ChimeraX commands (.cxc) that place a marker at each C-alpha (Angstrom):
marker #1 position -10.90,15.56,10.43 radius 0.5
marker #1 position -8.24,12.84,12.12 radius 0.5
marker #1 position -11.04,9.84,9.63 radius 0.5
marker #1 position -11.52,12.49,6.47 radius 0.5
marker #1 position -7.54,12.32,6.58 radius 0.5
marker #1 position -6.84,8.42,6.78 radius 0.5
marker #1 position -9.20,7.49,4.58 radius 0.5
marker #1 position -7.81,9.89,2.08 radius 0.5
marker #1 position -4.51,8.97,2.55 radius 0.5
marker #1 position -5.66,5.02,2.83 radius 0.5
marker #1 position -2.07,3.79,4.38 radius 0.5
marker #1 position -3.60,-0.01,4.18 radius 0.5
marker #1 position -3.98,0.41,0.44 radius 0.5
marker #1 position -0.37,1.63,-0.09 radius 0.5
marker #1 position 1.51,-1.96,1.63 radius 0.5
marker #1 position 1.01,-4.05,-0.92 radius 0.5
marker #1 position 3.59,-1.18,-2.64 radius 0.5
marker #1 position 5.42,-1.06,0.28 radius 0.5
marker #1 position 5.99,-4.80,0.51 radius 0.5
marker #1 position 6.81,-4.40,-3.78 radius 0.5
marker #1 position 9.15,-1.89,-3.13 radius 0.5
marker #1 position 11.42,-3.26,-0.18 radius 0.5
marker #1 position 11.34,-6.70,-0.76 radius 0.5
marker #1 position 14.83,-7.24,-0.70 radius 0.5
marker #1 position 15.14,-4.80,2.07 radius 0.5
marker #1 position 16.53,-5.72,5.83 radius 0.5
marker #1 position 14.22,-5.12,8.35 radius 0.5
marker #1 position 15.96,-2.32,9.72 radius 0.5
marker #1 position 15.85,-0.38,6.08 radius 0.5
marker #1 position 12.17,-1.26,6.16 radius 0.5
marker #1 position 11.93,0.17,9.67 radius 0.5
marker #1 position 13.78,3.51,8.56 radius 0.5
marker #1 position 11.88,3.57,4.76 radius 0.5
marker #1 position 8.54,3.74,7.11 radius 0.5
marker #1 position 10.04,5.71,9.49 radius 0.5
marker #1 position 10.79,8.86,6.90 radius 0.5
marker #1 position 7.80,7.92,4.73 radius 0.5
marker #1 position 5.89,8.75,7.70 radius 0.5
marker #1 position 8.24,12.66,7.74 radius 0.5
marker #1 position 7.59,12.46,4.66 radius 0.5
marker #1 position 3.87,12.46,4.78 radius 0.5
marker #1 position 3.38,14.94,8.01 radius 0.5
marker #1 position 5.75,17.16,5.63 radius 0.5
marker #1 position 3.95,17.70,2.38 radius 0.5
marker #1 position 0.34,17.73,4.94 radius 0.5
marker #1 position 2.07,20.86,6.97 radius 0.5
marker #1 position 3.16,22.19,3.63 radius 0.5
marker #1 position -0.23,22.17,1.97 radius 0.5
marker #1 position -2.64,23.16,4.86 radius 0.5
marker #1 position -0.65,25.93,5.36 radius 0.5
marker #1 position 0.70,27.71,1.84 radius 0.5
marker #1 position -0.94,24.47,-0.81 radius 0.5
marker #1 position -3.04,27.43,-1.93 radius 0.5
marker #1 position -0.78,29.70,-2.06 radius 0.5
marker #1 position 1.69,27.83,-4.25 radius 0.5
marker #1 position -0.41,25.68,-6.32 radius 0.5
marker #1 position -1.61,29.81,-7.47 radius 0.5
marker #1 position 2.24,31.05,-7.66 radius 0.5
marker #1 position 3.19,28.72,-9.69 radius 0.5
marker #1 position -0.37,28.44,-11.95 radius 0.5
marker #1 position -1.07,25.00,-11.16 radius 0.5
marker #1 position -4.39,23.69,-11.15 radius 0.5
marker #1 position -5.60,19.76,-9.06 radius 0.5
marker #1 position -5.56,18.71,-12.02 radius 0.5
marker #1 position -2.40,19.38,-13.09 radius 0.5
marker #1 position -1.65,17.87,-10.05 radius 0.5
marker #1 position -3.10,14.96,-10.86 radius 0.5
marker #1 position -1.89,14.26,-14.17 radius 0.5
marker #1 position 1.58,14.71,-12.21 radius 0.5
marker #1 position 1.42,12.43,-9.92 radius 0.5
marker #1 position -0.48,10.08,-12.30 radius 0.5
marker #1 position 2.67,10.04,-14.22 radius 0.5
marker #1 position 4.81,9.14,-10.88 radius 0.5
marker #1 position 2.54,6.49,-9.42 radius 0.5
marker #1 position 2.77,4.83,-13.34 radius 0.5
marker #1 position 6.27,4.49,-13.18 radius 0.5
marker #1 position 6.36,3.65,-9.86 radius 0.5
marker #1 position 4.47,0.66,-11.57 radius 0.5
marker #1 position 6.22,-0.42,-14.24 radius 0.5
marker #1 position 8.93,-0.21,-11.11 radius 0.5
marker #1 position 7.34,-3.00,-9.64 radius 0.5
marker #1 position 6.19,-5.06,-13.32 radius 0.5
marker #1 position 10.82,-4.96,-14.24 radius 0.5
marker #1 position 11.34,-5.02,-11.11 radius 0.5
marker #1 position 14.27,-8.23,-10.44 radius 0.5
marker #1 position 15.47,-10.11,-7.19 radius 0.5
marker #1 position 18.91,-8.55,-6.44 radius 0.5
marker #1 position 21.88,-10.28,-5.68 radius 0.5
marker #1 position 24.97,-9.98,-2.91 radius 0.5
marker #1 position 26.75,-6.78,-3.85 radius 0.5
marker #1 position 30.15,-5.76,-2.71 radius 0.5
marker #1 position 31.61,-1.85,-1.72 radius 0.5
marker #1 position 30.89,-0.49,-5.23 radius 0.5
marker #1 position 29.16,2.54,-6.30 radius 0.5
marker #1 position 26.95,0.90,-7.87 radius 0.5
marker #1 position 25.85,-0.26,-3.96 radius 0.5
marker #1 position 26.17,3.66,-2.89 radius 0.5
marker #1 position 23.48,3.98,-5.84 radius 0.5
marker #1 position 21.28,1.50,-4.52 radius 0.5
marker #1 position 21.31,2.85,-1.45 radius 0.5
marker #1 position 20.53,6.94,-2.25 radius 0.5
marker #1 position 17.43,5.05,-4.59 radius 0.5
marker #1 position 16.20,3.47,-1.05 radius 0.5
marker #1 position 16.41,6.32,0.96 radius 0.5
marker #1 position 14.80,8.57,-1.52 radius 0.5
marker #1 position 11.36,5.73,-2.39 radius 0.5
marker #1 position 10.74,6.66,0.78 radius 0.5
marker #1 position 9.65,10.89,-0.86 radius 0.5
marker #1 position 8.67,8.99,-3.66 radius 0.5
marker #1 position 6.32,7.21,-4.39 radius 0.5
marker #1 position 6.18,6.19,-1.10 radius 0.5
marker #1 position 5.11,9.68,0.40 radius 0.5
marker #1 position 4.11,11.11,-2.62 radius 0.5
marker #1 position 1.85,10.92,-4.65 radius 0.5
marker #1 position 0.80,7.44,-3.51 radius 0.5
marker #1 position 0.07,8.97,0.37 radius 0.5
marker #1 position 0.17,12.23,0.06 radius 0.5
marker #1 position -1.24,12.82,-3.46 radius 0.5
marker #1 position -3.63,15.66,-5.56 radius 0.5
marker #1 position -6.44,14.22,-3.03 radius 0.5
marker #1 position -4.75,14.58,0.84 radius 0.5
marker #1 position -3.40,18.29,-0.58 radius 0.5
marker #1 position -7.05,19.19,-2.25 radius 0.5
marker #1 position -9.07,18.09,1.25 radius 0.5
marker #1 position -5.88,20.30,3.16 radius 0.5
marker #1 position -6.53,23.07,0.71 radius 0.5
marker #1 position -9.71,23.18,1.11 radius 0.5
marker #1 position -10.32,22.88,4.55 radius 0.5
marker #1 position -7.40,25.36,5.61 radius 0.5
marker #1 position -10.30,27.66,3.97 radius 0.5
marker #1 position -13.67,26.77,6.06 radius 0.5
marker #1 position -11.89,26.38,9.15 radius 0.5
marker #1 position -8.88,28.76,9.40 radius 0.5
marker #1 position -9.06,30.09,13.46 radius 0.5
marker #1 position -6.10,28.92,16.06 radius 0.5
marker #1 position -8.49,26.21,17.80 radius 0.5
marker #1 position -9.36,24.62,14.55 radius 0.5
marker #1 position -5.84,24.73,13.25 radius 0.5
marker #1 position -4.12,23.67,15.86 radius 0.5
marker #1 position -6.87,20.38,15.97 radius 0.5
marker #1 position -6.11,20.05,12.09 radius 0.5
marker #1 position -2.38,20.03,13.01 radius 0.5
marker #1 position -2.44,17.61,15.73 radius 0.5
marker #1 position -4.82,15.08,13.17 radius 0.5
marker #1 position -1.77,15.91,10.76 radius 0.5
marker #1 position 1.07,14.54,12.81 radius 0.5
marker #1 position -1.66,11.42,14.36 radius 0.5
marker #1 position -1.96,10.34,11.25 radius 0.5
marker #1 position 1.22,10.78,10.27 radius 0.5
marker #1 position 1.87,8.25,13.30 radius 0.5
marker #1 position -0.94,6.38,12.39 radius 0.5
marker #1 position 1.17,5.33,8.98 radius 0.5
marker #1 position 4.57,4.67,10.38 radius 0.5
marker #1 position 2.82,2.41,11.91 radius 0.5
marker #1 position 0.35,0.62,9.33 radius 0.5
marker #1 position 3.73,0.45,7.13 radius 0.5
marker #1 position 6.02,-0.93,10.04 radius 0.5
marker #1 position 3.58,-3.73,10.29 radius 0.5
marker #1 position 4.52,-5.00,6.42 radius 0.5
marker #1 position 7.61,-6.77,8.18 radius 0.5
marker #1 position 5.38,-9.43,9.08 radius 0.5
marker #1 position 3.76,-9.62,5.97 radius 0.5
marker #1 position 6.55,-10.04,4.15 radius 0.5
marker #1 position 7.75,-12.79,6.45 radius 0.5
marker #1 position 4.36,-14.39,6.06 radius 0.5
marker #1 position 5.20,-14.39,2.35 radius 0.5
marker #1 position 8.08,-14.77,1.68 radius 0.5
marker #1 position 10.94,-14.01,-1.32 radius 0.5
marker #1 position 8.73,-15.82,-3.73 radius 0.5
marker #1 position 5.44,-14.17,-2.90 radius 0.5
marker #1 position 6.40,-10.79,-2.34 radius 0.5
marker #1 position 7.57,-11.05,-5.94 radius 0.5
marker #1 position 4.39,-12.68,-6.55 radius 0.5
marker #1 position 2.58,-9.39,-5.29 radius 0.5
marker #1 position 4.84,-7.47,-6.89 radius 0.5
marker #1 position 4.49,-7.89,-10.02 radius 0.5
marker #1 position 0.48,-8.47,-9.57 radius 0.5
marker #1 position 0.61,-4.91,-7.70 radius 0.5
marker #1 position 2.00,-2.81,-10.58 radius 0.5
marker #1 position -0.44,-3.90,-12.58 radius 0.5
marker #1 position -3.17,-2.55,-10.72 radius 0.5
marker #1 position -0.54,0.49,-9.48 radius 0.5
marker #1 position 0.45,1.32,-13.85 radius 0.5
marker #1 position -3.21,1.41,-13.57 radius 0.5
marker #1 position -4.45,3.55,-10.92 radius 0.5
marker #1 position -1.65,6.59,-11.91 radius 0.5
marker #1 position -3.53,5.37,-15.90 radius 0.5
marker #1 position -6.93,6.25,-14.19 radius 0.5
marker #1 position -4.78,9.32,-12.61 radius 0.5
marker #1 position -4.62,10.77,-15.68 radius 0.5
marker #1 position -8.08,9.95,-17.44 radius 0.5
marker #1 position -10.18,11.54,-14.54 radius 0.5
marker #1 position -7.63,14.66,-14.92 radius 0.5
marker #1 position -8.66,14.99,-18.39 radius 0.5
marker #1 position -11.67,14.33,-18.28 radius 0.5
marker #1 position -12.33,16.53,-15.89 radius 0.5
marker #1 position -10.29,18.73,-17.80 radius 0.5
marker #1 position -12.55,18.79,-20.68 radius 0.5
marker #1 position -16.17,19.11,-18.87 radius 0.5
marker #1 position -14.62,22.41,-17.62 radius 0.5
marker #1 position -14.20,23.68,-21.04 radius 0.5
marker link #1:1,2 radius 0.2
marker link #1:2,3 radius 0.2
marker link #1:3,4 radius 0.2
marker link #1:4,5 radius 0.2
marker link #1:5,6 radius 0.2
marker link #1:6,7 radius 0.2
marker link #1:7,8 radius 0.2
marker link #1:8,9 radius 0.2
marker link #1:9,10 radius 0.2
marker link #1:10,11 radius 0.2
marker link #1:11,12 radius 0.2
marker link #1:12,13 radius 0.2
marker link #1:13,14 radius 0.2
marker link #1:14,15 radius 0.2
marker link #1:15,16 radius 0.2
marker link #1:16,17 radius 0.2
marker link #1:17,18 radius 0.2
marker link #1:18,19 radius 0.2
marker link #1:19,20 radius 0.2
marker link #1:20,21 radius 0.2
marker link #1:21,22 radius 0.2
marker link #1:22,23 radius 0.2
marker link #1:23,24 radius 0.2
marker link #1:24,25 radius 0.2
marker link #1:25,26 radius 0.2
marker link #1:26,27 radius 0.2
marker link #1:27,28 radius 0.2
marker link #1:28,29 radius 0.2
marker link #1:29,30 radius 0.2
marker link #1:30,31 radius 0.2
marker link #1:31,32 radius 0.2
marker link #1:32,33 radius 0.2
marker link #1:33,34 radius 0.2
marker link #1:34,35 radius 0.2
marker link #1:35,36 radius 0.2
marker link #1:36,37 radius 0.2
marker link #1:37,38 radius 0.2
marker link #1:38,39 radius 0.2
marker link #1:39,40 radius 0.2
marker link #1:40,41 radius 0.2
marker link #1:41,42 radius 0.2
marker link #1:42,43 radius 0.2
marker link #1:43,44 radius 0.2
marker link #1:44,45 radius 0.2
marker link #1:45,46 radius 0.2
marker link #1:46,47 radius 0.2
marker link #1:47,48 radius 0.2
marker link #1:48,49 radius 0.2
marker link #1:49,50 radius 0.2
marker link #1:50,51 radius 0.2
marker link #1:51,52 radius 0.2
marker link #1:52,53 radius 0.2
marker link #1:53,54 radius 0.2
marker link #1:54,55 radius 0.2
marker link #1:55,56 radius 0.2
marker link #1:56,57 radius 0.2
marker link #1:57,58 radius 0.2
marker link #1:58,59 radius 0.2
marker link #1:59,60 radius 0.2
marker link #1:60,61 radius 0.2
marker link #1:61,62 radius 0.2
marker link #1:62,63 radius 0.2
marker link #1:63,64 radius 0.2
marker link #1:64,65 radius 0.2
marker link #1:65,66 radius 0.2
marker link #1:66,67 radius 0.2
marker link #1:67,68 radius 0.2
marker link #1:68,69 radius 0.2
marker link #1:69,70 radius 0.2
marker link #1:70,71 radius 0.2
marker link #1:71,72 radius 0.2
marker link #1:72,73 radius 0.2
marker link #1:73,74 radius 0.2
marker link #1:74,75 radius 0.2
marker link #1:75,76 radius 0.2
marker link #1:76,77 radius 0.2
marker link #1:77,78 radius 0.2
marker link #1:78,79 radius 0.2
marker link #1:79,80 radius 0.2
marker link #1:80,81 radius 0.2
marker link #1:81,82 radius 0.2
marker link #1:82,83 radius 0.2
marker link #1:83,84 radius 0.2
marker link #1:84,85 radius 0.2
marker link #1:85,86 radius 0.2
marker link #1:86,87 radius 0.2
marker link #1:87,88 radius 0.2
marker link #1:88,89 radius 0.2
marker link #1:89,90 radius 0.2
marker link #1:90,91 radius 0.2
marker link #1:91,92 radius 0.2
marker link #1:92,93 radius 0.2
marker link #1:93,94 radius 0.2
marker link #1:94,95 radius 0.2
marker link #1:95,96 radius 0.2
marker link #1:96,97 radius 0.2
marker link #1:97,98 radius 0.2
marker link #1:98,99 radius 0.2
marker link #1:99,100 radius 0.2
marker link #1:100,101 radius 0.2
marker link #1:101,102 radius 0.2
marker link #1:102,103 radius 0.2
marker link #1:103,104 radius 0.2
marker link #1:104,105 radius 0.2
marker link #1:105,106 radius 0.2
marker link #1:106,107 radius 0.2
marker link #1:107,108 radius 0.2
marker link #1:108,109 radius 0.2
marker link #1:109,110 radius 0.2
marker link #1:110,111 radius 0.2
marker link #1:111,112 radius 0.2
marker link #1:112,113 radius 0.2
marker link #1:113,114 radius 0.2
marker link #1:114,115 radius 0.2
marker link #1:115,116 radius 0.2
marker link #1:116,117 radius 0.2
marker link #1:117,118 radius 0.2
marker link #1:118,119 radius 0.2
marker link #1:119,120 radius 0.2
marker link #1:120,121 radius 0.2
marker link #1:121,122 radius 0.2
marker link #1:122,123 radius 0.2
marker link #1:123,124 radius 0.2
marker link #1:124,125 radius 0.2
marker link #1:125,126 radius 0.2
marker link #1:126,127 radius 0.2
marker link #1:127,128 radius 0.2
marker link #1:128,129 radius 0.2
marker link #1:129,130 radius 0.2
marker link #1:130,131 radius 0.2
marker link #1:131,132 radius 0.2
marker link #1:132,133 radius 0.2
marker link #1:133,134 radius 0.2
marker link #1:134,135 radius 0.2
marker link #1:135,136 radius 0.2
marker link #1:136,137 radius 0.2
marker link #1:137,138 radius 0.2
marker link #1:138,139 radius 0.2
marker link #1:139,140 radius 0.2
marker link #1:140,141 radius 0.2
marker link #1:141,142 radius 0.2
marker link #1:142,143 radius 0.2
marker link #1:143,144 radius 0.2
marker link #1:144,145 radius 0.2
marker link #1:145,146 radius 0.2
marker link #1:146,147 radius 0.2
marker link #1:147,148 radius 0.2
marker link #1:148,149 radius 0.2
marker link #1:149,150 radius 0.2
marker link #1:150,151 radius 0.2
marker link #1:151,152 radius 0.2
marker link #1:152,153 radius 0.2
marker link #1:153,154 radius 0.2
marker link #1:154,155 radius 0.2
marker link #1:155,156 radius 0.2
marker link #1:156,157 radius 0.2
marker link #1:157,158 radius 0.2
marker link #1:158,159 radius 0.2
marker link #1:159,160 radius 0.2
marker link #1:160,161 radius 0.2
marker link #1:161,162 radius 0.2
marker link #1:162,163 radius 0.2
marker link #1:163,164 radius 0.2
marker link #1:164,165 radius 0.2
marker link #1:165,166 radius 0.2
marker link #1:166,167 radius 0.2
marker link #1:167,168 radius 0.2
marker link #1:168,169 radius 0.2
marker link #1:169,170 radius 0.2
marker link #1:170,171 radius 0.2
marker link #1:171,172 radius 0.2
marker link #1:172,173 radius 0.2
marker link #1:173,174 radius 0.2
marker link #1:174,175 radius 0.2
marker link #1:175,176 radius 0.2
marker link #1:176,177 radius 0.2
marker link #1:177,178 radius 0.2
marker link #1:178,179 radius 0.2
marker link #1:179,180 radius 0.2
marker link #1:180,181 radius 0.2
marker link #1:181,182 radius 0.2
marker link #1:182,183 radius 0.2
marker link #1:183,184 radius 0.2
marker link #1:184,185 radius 0.2
marker link #1:185,186 radius 0.2
marker link #1:186,187 radius 0.2
marker link #1:187,188 radius 0.2
marker link #1:188,189 radius 0.2
marker link #1:189,190 radius 0.2
marker link #1:190,191 radius 0.2
marker link #1:191,192 radius 0.2
marker link #1:192,193 radius 0.2
marker link #1:193,194 radius 0.2
marker link #1:194,195 radius 0.2
marker link #1:195,196 radius 0.2
marker link #1:196,197 radius 0.2
marker link #1:197,198 radius 0.2
marker link #1:198,199 radius 0.2
marker link #1:199,200 radius 0.2
marker link #1:200,201 radius 0.2
view
């Protein structure tokens, strides 16, 4: 379970995006974002495992619709990376307050969802719960979710060293490249979902 969930979440693939989105953050801020990203991922996965199927069924949402919504969010974050400008020193103002709120919010979207806990991991957990719902298997699955979330924190926390090695100009360059690729990933999510819907008609 740990291996399958880890491979679907692919936290290593989120490192360049994490570095790009946090390019002007202090080390302590990056650590805080990585911690909250891991916590958000854990909460999303736990909810998906236990009640994901019922939530989707209640609202009439399909996995394809979930993928399209995820694709839009991913593409939006990609455009943000493409158009990002290095932030300058700011005084105590409303702009600083809004910037601080934005820094906290990226731990939920797009990092925790949909980049990490996306439609793939949600559908995996929904399917796994249907086939493995005795007490022992549920306990093992919850332990696997906590373990993977801890690994995500460690991996994203280590992205600080990548940021230090690359420097400001290197991170900006990578963020532009990753931004373009992220837009492409988001569009591919949407295209794949649309094709799945068309084939099902």
